[in-house]
Phi, psi and omega in degrees: 000334189301315185292317181294317181290327177299319181292320175304313184295323177295319181292333178291348179261002184291150175288324181296128186296314184303299181294331179294313182293319178301319180296318179299321175294319178295328178295319180294322178294323186294338183295343182277347177291122179303337181273359182306304187293325177292324178295320178294319177298316180296320175297317179295330180272356185282105185301326186279348181282158178299147180300321182293326180288320181295316176304311180300321180291321177288327174293316177299320178297318179299314177301317181294323179292314178305322182278328194232000181293327177218156182298337181298336186276351190271065176276337185232113179087172184288150180277125178245098182298144177254122181299154184302318183291330178290317178300321181293318175301315181298314180301311182295318182291318180299315181295317176300319179299311184293325182268009184281177180278356181295138184251029178268099192294325182296323177289318185292325178298313179298323184287325179295327178294321178299315181296319178302322180290322178291320180301325178305323184265315196267333187272134008263346195293312181269353177221061179298335183279349186305297186294315174301324180296314184294312184294329179290336179284331194292317187294323183237006182290161173294171178302319182293317179298315181298321179297318178293322179295321179293323179295317181295320178299316181298313182295323180295315182290319183288318195250330197248324185285135169274167181297323180293316177300322184300323184297327181280337185244357186304316186297319180294319179293314179293326177295314182295322177291321180295320180299320178293309183302322184280347186276102184290349180272351178274157179299148180295327180294320176293324178292322177299316177302318179295324175291329178292319178298318175302320178294317184296330181299337181292336178294315178292320177300322177299322180286317178297327182304330184300326181253344182224061189298311186293311183298320182291316183294321176298318180299311182298319177304314178298315181294314182296339178299330174270323186282323183297316175302323178291321178294324178294318180298321179297315179296322186279341185284117182293157177294155178300142176299124181201128180286143177260124179309135180278318187291313180232081184304132178211145178299126179304142181300327179293352180269341186304309180298307180301319181295319181298315183297312178303316178302314181293326176298315182293317182298322180294318180298319178297318178296315177302321182297322183289328184261314183231072182299325180296330184282340178266341189301316182304327181266005185301322176296322180298310180293325176297315178298315182300314176296318178299311178298320182293320178293323173297317179297325188273354182306313180299313178299313181300317181295319180292317185286317193239329179278314180264337180244180181240044179299147181282134181235190178052049182253142176230153177272183185296340180270004178083015179270118177287147185218011178260160189293329184293326177291324178295312180301315180304309182293324179290327175296318175297320181297312181300324177300314179292317185287337178295341182262359181290138184300324180292320179292313181298324179299316182293317180294318175297324181295320180295319178298319180293322180296320182271354170085339181203153181297312187290354174253359186274125186302317183297325180295311182296321179295322180295316178301318182297316182295311182299316181295327180294320180276349175271358179295142180296133178275166180297322181300313183295316181299319182290321177295319182293330180293328183275320187222103183293343176299324178294328175293317181292336182306324181296331185267324189268334183060029174287313183218034186277149172275155172270111184240180177301321181298316181286331174294323174297320178298319179296315181296325176294322179294317177295330177291319179295324177296328178281306184270349183063224184295337180299333180295324174297322180294316179296319177297318183292325181301324178271326182300321186293341175283345179274342184251150182282069177235154179054038177080356181282140181286351179077187182222185183291162186295337182289317179297319179296314178300314183298323178295316176292332176294319174294324175303312180304316181297320178295312184299316183296320177290325175300313180300314182296325184265002178070027175279158180257157177241138176302122180304324177296317178294322181292323179294322178296320178295321183300322176300317178292323181295317179298323179298314180295322180295328182281001181271085182301324181280357182231080191300324183294321176290321178296321177296319183293326176301312177299316178300315182294322178295321177297322179289317180296327182300333180286347179240343184218103186306319181304341180292342180292351176298343182280349188309309186296321176299320180293320177299315181294320184295335181306319184247332190270337184288144185286339183263129177298327182295318179291323179300313181294322180293322178297322177299314181296319182294324180303328177297317179296316179300320181294318178298328179287338183106116179236157179300150184299327183290348180275349184299308180297327180292319183290316177296325178294319180297318178295320175301313178296323176301315178293323179297331182274004185244151167280100192294336178297332177289343182275351189295332176263357182273069186306314186290326182288321179295317182295318180297313178303313186295317182295318179291319176297318179298316178300318178299313178302315186289353173302314175203099184301337181295346175301336182292343180268351181291139185301321185272356182283137179257012193300309181291322180300318179294320178305309182290327180295314178294321181297320182300321184269352180235026185290343179275352179262123188292331182287321177298310183294328179292319179293319180298315181297316180297315180296320179293324182291323178300319177294312183292324180288335182276320186261068189261347179293151186305317181292315178293320183291323177298321179291323179294318178297317177303328179279321190261335187295321177303319182291316184295313180292327177294330178295326175301313183293316184294321179295319175298321179293314183273354184063037182260089182297327182295324179292321176297316182301315182294318177297323177295316180295322181292322179295322179296318180296317180299314184285327179305323183258023188286163178278164178237115000282170178289158176308145178300136177084001181300311183296319182293333181274341181246329189295321183299312182288325176297319179294321179300320178295311188291337179265357182233327189279153173241007184274124178299327183291345178261315184293325179297298182294333177296315177293323179299321182296317179298321178301315179292327176298318177290323180298314188273329184202072183290333178298321176293324180292315184287340180273353180284147173228135178274183186293346179261004181087003177290143176281168178299322178299316179295319180297316179299320180294325180293320180297314179300315182300317182289317184291338174277353181291154184289342179287345178266126179297154182306306183297328181291332183255021189290353178259359187290330180298315178295328175292312180300317181296321179293323179293316181295319180292318186280324180280323182076162183295328181294313181291319183288324177060228182291349181286338183295306178302319179301319180295314178294324174301313182297322179296315180295322177298316179293326184293331182296327182258353181298141181239324185285133184301314182296328178288319177300313178301315183301311180292323179301316184298341173300308179286330181294317180292324179289329179288341177298327183246348186205059186295323180293322179297317182295315179301320180290312177306311182292330177289333187276344187255157175247137177235106183054047174082001181239159177299139178299324179295319177301311182297310183293314184291325180298316181288320183299307189284333179289330188254352187302321185286351175263006181297152181234149179097124185299314178298317183293323178294319182293319174300318180296314181300314181295319180298316180292324176297322180289323177293321179299313188293346179292336183054047183273128180300325181296321177289322181294333181274354183277125179264136178219172180295140177251244187266153179288138177269118183280123178294145182276340182296141177256013178289148179297130186270103172279172181297318182293321177292325181294325180289323178287330180231078185290161180310141175246142183232153170292159174247126185224162174297152181298318182299323178293324176295319180302317178299315181301315180295319182292325176297318177293320179295322177298320178296319183288317181296329182281353178089001184295320177302313180296320182292322182296318179291322178296314177303317179294321177294321179296312180300320178296317179299316180299317178297320178297318178300315183293325182263003194289165177296110183309324187285349186280342190294339180274338179289134193296319178203184181278171179299157184296324187249152177269129171269098185291349176283341187283133175305316184294327175292318179298319180297315180300314183295317180298319180297318179296318182297316184294317187287337182264355177272351181282130177289147184275182179298139182227094187297322183295309181293322180296320181294320175299310182297319178302312179299320178297312182291328180288321177292321179299314181291319183291313187260004183044057180296129175054035179067040186302321182297328181287317182294326180302323184290339180271358179286160175289164180297325179295319178291322175296323179294319181296317177295316181293326179291313182293323178295320180293000000 
């Protein structure tokens, strides 16, 4: 089988679609052959075979193992059990391959993935020898064997070990890694891998720490007693002396291993700080000094390689280990950022400030600013890219698609310094910055240093503005001089661009900086540099936020229009950051006085739609466009203004439908549909004459042909809003075939209720159907009303998506508000898939009510249910629905296969009892008790965490800048946040209604309330009694 299977694997890599797809089908059929996994293993272990083929075989084996090693894995496709003797052969062969002397790292990497997938299921019970075998190889194994062993360890810790398992094997793993890391005779890359495994172990320690804090902390303290001195030594050891070529700068080969090891050491220290801050705190001054000195040592090499040269950076090896100097500088800056906030470090630095009397005269402050400015300089790579694409330049300002570089890390560090020192940080930055500019007799420095200094100023100013901090007017005035100097440097466009950006930020904190506004407006179109033009557009947003004279509004919008007129707009379609910048500035300009959109000569809305047209595929662009347009539509709601707005925008919106259909651009059609929904939502009553006739035909065509939820949802909403605002105009409409507006609406509803439309795509259909029934009435609908309600009930029976279920239920809920008895009778008289319509609808309704979203929708649902209950209808009383969840008594871990075999069980209870249970829950929610309970639980949890927290962490100023999603604590925090923010707040109107309902039900024994009350749980009874009291 091996030769045949090898050819199939080769064919799966073919470029030709036909043979490739046939090979994929052949591979699926081959899985049923009992020899399939062993054949893949043999191909993967075949030293003489091409590497690509071996990788492919091992990859296929890994997927087969994921699917079939245990029944729990067979979520996709049929389960093909693997016999125990075959499993044993695969385990042995895969382990032998990874621990062999073969030095083909790609193959070993693929084989280690196979082992990790097996270990998830088999380790330690079915494969107890795995870890001892790996650890035994490490002390004396060859380099190839050691690499394989470390790869297995990494995958084992990352993928396979549970937190409970880790605690039993941690000492052996960390000891073996420590021995490798300390062995100077081992390759630096292997030592780096061992440090990486050590770092990954902290993720598991963080999880275990939640339940065993004292034990894990003591263990970590013991381990770190050996590791921290080693990490300190790695940081302090300079890179080997090696010349860097001047003509074509490149990182010396002898640096790759040491740089890789240093990077892992720094990353590990950052991880230790995040998990066990108190254990790192005593040595924080030592590591702060080591990191500071390292960054100073690396300045010259970094400058030669990246600022003055174009050396290749951001490189990783096959094991995912970064090894270039730019990565090391980036991580060192992050470490310095963390350690700068350590209490012992901060105490010493504050002492030095006090000794020197002021921040701007303190040597360490000036040295820090010098260091940050040095690493903030634009690299040759960035300059070259910005010259080709100004959108990449703006990425640094908009953060839409920017990379995290040493420059941005310096910006973050300057912000943290500003949060600590406040306005004094600006004084310190200025004290060094002024030496870079030709002021006060200073000869100044190169434009890169000057631009970097203003970049850090930008970062600080933006943070000051967001946090509401103030700037010393004298310092601001001094900076304005430097900014004006930068703006005047015609021959240095990047510095000039930074001057405009800094002026826009400064203007929000220092009004005199708005004097640069007119120059920025002019620069949008008149400047020779595209970079400066883009910077001026971004700066204008800052000036507008600071407040500009009303007469500048038309000039700013005109400048943006002229800029776009001079561009080939098709080239902007992939320029996400530039499009976002244009939109944000245009939106800010429009909001100066939204009435400008109605002026005949104004292009404001046209420009908004023009940018939207070329950026419709970008979600951020479409989001800004929709928000900006909603602000316009929400403001211009009086009939005269709304009519004028429609006259301006409808030709563009309806034209977008035609253009989108011609060009097959679904994103443009989607955006046009969303904007039309926004326009109609905020429409006047009645709508302008002819509105329906101009929009309904194309909207109808979309709703009757499209299957895309992004189009169908806003499209159905639009029809709903048309009915809400002017149903007379809708019902008076006739299409080209003579169908009335009512008939067209019924056709739309009928299609969207069809099973070929996905639940999520049709989630707005219920609101449309309910609106149509209310506005048309039974007389106008005639025989169509029961057909419509039958179709809604039938679709509800198969609905799965929560928003869609809510949408359909609300059709019956809204009708029940005024005719509960009619709805009960109608549902009792119809059949849905062989069941009573009342049974189908009530079961779905009561099962999903507690998950409803939206205050109005919840209130309508509550009132409707109370009215159905108050009918005291025997048919409803005889309807059986799901009650409470039956909690299983077994304490076995619930795997996916067991969950499939043992689905959740519920009690079965009468519908009236379930209605009362739902209403009790809604009363609790509406009163805010649920939210208050969660808040109280959160406070209690916080107090418990504080009491149990790492004592040494209290001095660290804040948490890390970035979330490590692998950490258990991070996951817990995110889950806690999600739970706390998913709770509905207090709803006085719904609460008052329900209190009155329950008081009346108890007083008058409505529908046998006293009997149903006895069947409630003790908690539910207590809730009612407590709220009644």
